[in-house]
C-alpha positions in Angstrom: -2.7 1.8 -3.3 0.9 3.1 -3.6 3.1 2.4 -6.6 5.1 -0.8 -5.9 2.8 -2.1 -3.2 2.1 -5.8 -3.1 -1.6 -5.2 -3.2 -1.3 -3.1 -6.4 0.9 -5.8 -8.0 -1.5 -8.6 -7.2 -4.5 -6.6 -8.3 -2.8 -5.5 -11.5 -1.6 -9.0 -12.2 -5.0 -10.5 -11.5 -6.7 -7.9 -13.7 -4.4 -8.4 -16.6 -4.8 -12.2 -16.3 -8.6 -11.7 -16.3 -8.5 -9.4 -19.3 -6.3 -11.9 -21.2 -8.5 -14.8 -20.3 -11.7 -13.0 -21.2 -10.2 -11.7 -24.4 -9.2 -15.3 -25.4 -12.6 -16.6 -24.3 -14.4 -13.9 -26.3 -12.4 -14.5 -29.4 -13.0 -18.3 -29.1 -16.7 -17.8 -28.6 -16.9 -15.6 -31.7 -15.1 -18.3 -33.7 -17.5 -20.9 -32.3 -20.5 -18.8 -33.1 -19.2 -18.2 -36.7 -18.8 -21.9 -37.1 -22.3 -22.5 -35.7 -23.7 -20.0 -38.1 -21.9 -21.7 -41.0 -23.2 -25.1 -40.0 -26.7 -23.7 -39.7 -26.5 -22.1 -43.1 -25.2 -25.3 -44.7 -28.1 -27.2 -43.0 -30.7 -24.7 -44.1 -29.3 -24.7 -47.7 -29.5 -28.5 -47.8 -33.1 -28.4 -46.7 -34.0 -25.8 -49.3 -32.1 -27.8 -52.0 -34.0 -31.0 -51.1 -37.3 -29.1 -51.3 -36.3 -27.7 -54.7 -35.3 -31.1 -56.1 -38.4 -32.8 -54.7 -40.6 -30.2 -56.5 -39.0 -30.7 -60.0 -41.0 -32.4 -62.8 -40.6 -33.0 -66.6 -43.5 -32.1 -68.9 -44.5 -33.9 -72.0 -42.1 -31.9 -74.1 -39.2 -33.0 -71.9 -38.9 -29.6 -70.3 -38.2 -29.3 -66.6 -40.5 -27.4 -64.4 -40.8 -26.5 -60.7 -44.2 -27.9 -59.7 -43.7 -27.3 -56.0 -41.3 -24.4 -55.3 -39.6 -24.2 -51.8 -41.9 -22.8 -49.2 -39.7 -20.0 -47.9 -41.3 -16.7 -49.0 -37.9 -15.0 -49.4 -37.5 -16.9 -52.7 -40.3 -14.7 -54.1 -38.9 -11.3 -52.9 -36.3 -9.7 -55.3 -32.8 -9.6 -53.9 -34.0 -11.0 -50.5 -30.7 -12.9 -50.0 -32.1 -16.4 -50.6 -32.0 -17.7 -54.1 -32.4 -20.9 -56.2 -31.4 -21.7 -59.8 -31.9 -24.7 -62.1 -30.3 -25.5 -65.4 -30.2 -28.6 -67.7 -28.2 -30.0 -70.6 -30.5 -28.4 -73.1 -29.7 -24.9 -72.0 -32.9 -24.4 -70.0 -32.5 -22.0 -67.0 -35.0 -21.5 -64.2 -34.5 -19.0 -61.4 -36.3 -17.8 -58.3 -38.0 -14.4 -58.4 -35.5 -13.3 -55.8 -32.6 -13.5 -58.3 -34.5 -11.0 -60.6 -32.4 -10.8 -63.7 -29.1 -12.2 -62.2 -27.6 -15.6 -62.9 -25.5 -17.4 -60.3 -22.0 -18.0 -61.9 -21.6 -21.6 -60.9 -18.2 -23.2 -61.3 -17.3 -25.6 -64.1 -17.3 -28.7 -61.9 -20.6 -30.5 -61.9 -21.7 -32.4 -58.8 -22.8 -36.0 -59.1 -26.3 -37.3 -58.2 -25.3 -38.0 -54.6 -22.8 -35.1 -54.1 -23.7 -31.7 -52.7 -21.0 -29.1 -53.4 -20.7 -25.8 -51.5 -19.0 -22.6 -52.9 -18.7 -19.0 -52.0 -19.5 -16.9 -55.1 -20.3 -13.3 -56.1 -24.0 -13.1 -56.2 -26.5 -10.3 -57.0 -25.3 -6.7 -56.6 -21.8 -8.0 -55.9 -22.7 -9.6 -52.6 -20.9 -12.8 -51.4 -23.2 -15.8 -51.3 -22.9 -19.4 -50.1 -24.1 -21.8 -52.8 -25.1 -25.4 -52.3 -25.6 -27.3 -55.6 -26.4 -30.9 -56.6 -26.8 -32.7 -60.0 -29.5 -35.2 -60.7 -30.8 -37.1 -63.7 -34.5 -36.5 -64.6 -36.4 -39.0 -66.8 -33.9 -41.8 -66.9 -35.1 -42.7 -70.4 -34.1 -39.4 -72.0 -31.1 -38.9 -69.5 -31.9 -35.2 -68.8 -29.2 -33.9 -66.5 -30.3 -31.2 -64.1 -28.1 -28.9 -62.0 -29.9 -27.4 -59.0 -28.4 -24.7 -56.8 -29.6 -22.8 -53.7 -27.7 -19.7 -52.5 -27.7 -17.5 -49.3 -26.4 -14.0 -49.0 -23.4 -14.1 -46.4 -23.8 -10.5 -45.5 -26.7 -11.4 -43.2 -24.6 -14.1 -41.5 -21.7 -11.6 -41.2 -24.0 -9.0 -39.6 -25.3 -11.6 -37.2 -21.7 -12.5 -36.2 -20.8 -8.8 -35.7 -23.9 -8.2 -33.6 -23.0 -11.3 -31.5 -19.4 -10.0 -31.1 -20.7 -6.6 -30.0 -23.1 -7.9 -27.5 -20.5 -10.4 -26.2 -17.9 -7.5 -25.8 -20.3 -5.5 -23.7 -21.1 -8.6 -21.6 -17.4 -9.4 -21.2 -16.6 -5.8 -20.3 -19.2 -5.8 -17.5 -17.9 -9.2 -16.4 -14.3 -7.9 -16.4 -15.3 -5.0 -14.1 -17.1 -7.3 -11.7 -14.2 -9.7 -11.6 -11.7 -6.9 -11.2 -13.7 -5.7 -8.2 -13.8 -9.2 -6.9 -10.1 -9.6 -7.4 -9.4 -6.4 -5.4 -11.6 -7.6 -2.6 -10.0 -11.0 -2.7 -6.5 -9.6 -2.6 -7.5 -7.2 0.2 -8.9 -10.1 2.3 -5.9 -12.2 1.5 -3.4 -9.5 2.6 -5.4 -8.6 5.7 -3.2 -10.9 7.9 -0.2 -8.9 6.8 -1.8 -5.6 7.8 -2.6 -7.1 11.2 1.1 -8.2 11.5 2.2 -4.7 10.6 0.1 -3.3 13.4 1.4 -5.9 15.8 5.0 -5.1 14.8 4.2 -1.4 15.5 2.9 -2.4 18.9 6.1 -4.4 19.6 8.2 -1.3 18.6 6.0 0.8 20.9 6.5 -1.6 23.8 2.8 -2.7 24.0 3.7 -6.4 23.3 6.7 -8.6 23.2 5.8 -11.1 20.5 3.7 -11.5 17.4 0.5 -13.5 17.8 0.7 -17.1 16.7 -2.9 -17.3 15.6 -2.3 -16.5 12.0 -2.9 -18.2 8.6 -0.8 -21.2 7.9 1.1 -19.4 5.1 2.2 -16.6 7.4 3.0 -18.9 10.4 6.6 -19.6 9.4 7.3 -15.9 9.1 5.7 -15.2 12.5 7.8 -18.0 14.1 11.0 -16.6 12.6 10.2 -13.0 13.7 9.4 -14.2 17.3 12.6 -16.2 17.4 14.5 -13.1 16.2 12.8 -10.9 18.9 13.8 -13.5 21.6 17.4 -13.5 20.3 17.5 -9.7 20.2 16.1 -9.5 23.7 18.7 -11.8 25.0 21.5 -9.9 23.2 20.2 -6.6 24.5 20.1 -8.0 28.0 23.7 -9.2 27.7 24.7 -5.9 26.2 23.0 -4.0 29.1 24.7 -6.2 31.6 28.1 -5.7 30.0 27.7 -2.0 29.8 26.5 -1.7 33.3 29.4 -3.9 34.6 31.8 -1.8 32.6 30.3 1.5 33.9 30.3 0.3 37.5 33.9 -0.8 37.1 34.9 2.8 36.5 33.2 4.0 39.7 35.9 2.9 42.0 38.8 4.4 40.0 36.8 7.6 39.7 36.2 7.7 43.4 40.0 7.2 43.9 40.7 10.1 41.5 38.3 12.3 43.5 40.1 11.3 46.7 43.5 12.0 45.2 42.2 15.4 44.1 41.1 16.2 47.6 44.6 15.2 49.0 46.3 17.4 46.3 44.2 20.3 47.5 45.4 19.6 51.1 48.9 19.7 49.8 48.3 23.0 48.1 48.5 21.9 44.5 45.2 23.5 43.6 45.6 23.7 39.8 46.6 20.0 39.6 43.7 19.1 41.8 41.2 21.1 39.6 42.6 19.3 36.5 42.1 15.9 38.2 38.6 16.9 39.4 37.6 18.0 35.9 38.9 14.8 34.3 37.1 12.7 37.0 33.9 14.7 36.5 33.9 14.3 32.7 34.5 10.6 33.1 31.8 10.3 35.7 29.4 12.1 33.4 30.3 9.8 30.5 29.8 6.7 32.8 26.4 8.1 33.9 25.4 8.6 30.2 26.4 5.0 29.3 24.4 3.7 32.3 21.4 5.7 31.2 21.8 4.3 27.6 22.2 0.8 28.9 19.0 1.1 30.9 17.1 2.5 27.9 18.1 -0.3 25.5 15.2 -2.7 25.1 12.8 -0.7 27.3 9.2 -0.2 26.4 8.7 3.0 24.5 5.6 4.9 25.7 3.7 1.9 26.9 1.0 2.4 29.5 3.1 0.7 32.2 5.7 3.4 31.8 3.5 6.4 32.5 4.7 8.8 35.3 2.7 11.5 37.0 4.5 14.7 36.3 3.6 17.1 39.2 5.0 15.0 42.1 8.2 14.3 40.2 8.7 18.0 39.4 8.1 18.8 43.1 10.8 16.3 44.1 13.2 17.5 41.5 12.8 21.2 42.5 13.1 20.3 46.1 16.3 18.6 45.6 17.7 21.1 43.1 16.9 24.0 45.4 19.4 22.7 48.0 22.3 22.5 45.5 25.0 25.2 45.2 24.2 25.7 41.5 20.7 26.8 42.3 21.4 28.9 45.4 20.8 32.2 43.5 17.8 31.0 41.5 14.0 30.8 42.3 11.8 28.2 40.6 8.2 28.6 39.7 5.8 27.0 37.2 2.5 25.3 36.7 1.7 21.7 35.9 -1.8 20.3 35.4 -2.9 18.1 38.2 -2.9 14.4 37.4 -1.0 14.9 34.1 0.9 11.7 33.2 3.8 11.4 30.8 4.3 8.2 28.9 7.9 7.6 30.3 9.5 5.6 33.0 9.9 7.7 36.2 13.7 7.3 36.3 14.1 8.3 32.6 11.7 11.3 33.0 13.6 12.4 36.1 16.9 12.1 34.1 15.4 14.4 31.4 13.8 17.0 33.6 16.7 17.0 36.1 19.3 17.8 33.5 17.1 20.5 31.9 16.3 22.2 35.2 20.0 21.9 36.3 21.2 23.4 33.0 18.6 26.2 33.2 19.6 27.0 36.8 23.3 27.1 35.9 22.6 29.8 33.2 19.6 31.7 34.8 20.1 35.1 36.3 17.4 34.7 38.9 14.4 32.7 37.7 13.7 29.2 36.2 10.2 28.4 35.1 8.7 25.0 34.2 5.3 24.6 32.6 3.3 21.7 31.0 0.1 21.2 29.1 -2.1 18.1 29.0 -3.5 18.0 25.5 -1.2 17.5 23.8 1.5 16.7 26.4 4.2 19.4 26.1 6.7 20.4 28.8 8.7 23.6 28.7 11.7 24.8 30.8 12.8 28.4 30.5 15.1 30.8 32.2 16.0 34.5 32.3 19.7 34.0 31.4 21.6 35.0 28.3 20.0 32.2 26.2 21.4 30.5 23.1 22.3 32.7 20.2 19.9 32.4 17.3 22.8 31.5 14.9 23.5 28.4 17.0 19.9 27.1 17.5 19.7 25.7 14.0 23.0 23.9 14.5 21.8 22.5 17.8 18.6 21.1 16.2 20.3 19.5 13.3 20.2 15.7 13.1 23.4 14.4 14.8 23.9 17.8 16.6 24.6 17.7 20.3 23.7 20.2 22.9 26.8 19.4 24.8 28.8 21.1 22.0 27.1 24.5 22.4 28.6 27.0 24.8 29.9 26.7 28.4 28.1 24.6 30.9 26.3 22.4 28.3 27.8 19.1 29.2 26.9 15.5 28.6 23.7 15.8 30.7 21.8 17.4 27.8 23.2 14.7 25.4 21.7 12.1 27.7 18.4 14.1 27.5 18.4 13.7 23.8 19.2 10.0 24.0 16.3 9.4 26.4 13.9 11.4 24.4 14.8 9.7 21.1 14.3 6.3 22.8 10.7 7.3 23.7 10.0 8.9 20.3 10.1 12.5 21.7 11.9 15.5 20.4 13.6 18.5 22.0 13.2 22.0 20.6 15.0 25.2 21.5 13.7 28.7 21.3 13.9 32.1 23.0 11.9 32.7 26.2 9.8 35.8 26.8 11.9 36.0 30.0 15.0 36.7 27.8 16.8 33.4 28.1 16.5 29.9 26.5 13.2 28.1 26.2 13.5 24.3 25.9 10.4 22.3 24.9 10.0 18.5 24.9 7.1 16.8 23.2 6.2 13.7 21.3 7.9 13.8 17.9 4.6 14.2 15.9 3.4 17.1 18.1 6.8 18.7 18.0 6.9 18.5 14.2 3.4 20.1 13.9 4.3 23.0 16.3 7.6 24.0 14.9 10.7 25.0 16.9 9.5 28.6 17.5 5.9 27.9 18.6 5.0 28.7 22.2 3.7 25.9 24.5 0.0 25.8 25.1 -1.3 27.4 28.3 -1.6 24.7 31.0 -5.0 23.5 32.1 -6.2 23.0 35.7 -2.8 24.4 37.0 -1.2 23.2 40.1 1.3 25.4 42.0 4.9 24.1 42.0 7.4 24.6 44.9 9.1 27.9 44.8 12.6 28.1 46.2 15.1 30.9 46.3 
């Protein structure tokens, strides 16, 4: 999970909430356990006190004695942690064997016959003890007042609380890990529809679908509806923009044709320089119009979808056959190899626009030969010539983001700018290098493949080659 991702935030927030909840619950359980231990101790001390009082007797001399001591054997073990002590008005003091030679320092207040007082005191060897005491009157005739006390060492109770807290901490830590894993799984399952939507949006961008699926969870449905409405509005706007651009471009065709005719008449009148100027302007405007028409056709078109695939070899045959009959290629021979059945994920018209411009540009600069080659896995197409090529110092500038081939050297017109526009629309890239033939080598490939190869890497050797038309 990346920093700042929604999944990380949800998992972190859920985990923190779990830790806080478990911490509060653990602290509360320890407090409850401590109270339970205190209530249990108080109850046990009350039982021991009752047993002690029930076993008291007065002998013939008026002295108190414990005829039936409490049954708990810890009273007989020195410093065992459970003690009893009895005193009367006459200064008589009786103690359990567990007190050994220690006296419980009872407070000054004396409980009544029906009152049971509890205190925390310092007991044997400095330990804190919980004392329950009660006062009674033995032998009503002589009014002998007896004060009985039973004490329990609190260190044992504290140790029990600590042991409980330790065991509880381990259990809560294991529970926290399990719940954190459960939270992660829950968040992943909850965000899965968003991952599906992300893939569907990528498919829309790639031209594989037009809308997002409507079979989504209720919470995501409003978002899907809004995105689909936005896509519809965008499609309508693109269609209107394409129509307006096409109308505008076609509107220039007639004036350009008139300019060309005027240039021809100027030539007939002997004004050759003026005619050339008019022809140059008309040609530049025509190329710009062609570019705008190509861009208008590209807007909104599927990028690399299966319905846009074009078989390469027949298209190359047709282009070379046409180009061989043009004056610009009269001095050039074409050769190359393309794998049979190789299909390129582009519309036929767009691919023809790209390859036609590249081949025409290569023919214009070649000395005698233009070569085209392609490989099938991955799909890479190269066009190279034996002309002067592009200086190394200018290659980097040409390949910079925003750089245009039409700015580099003579003869590199808007046709190559159109090539870049078309390739960018389909997610492809153009690379320039130096051919083994001495001239320029132009490679076109999907953007990821181009990035992995690098601008100077040679194209792969074609597989199952097919001979291409040779003209000269």
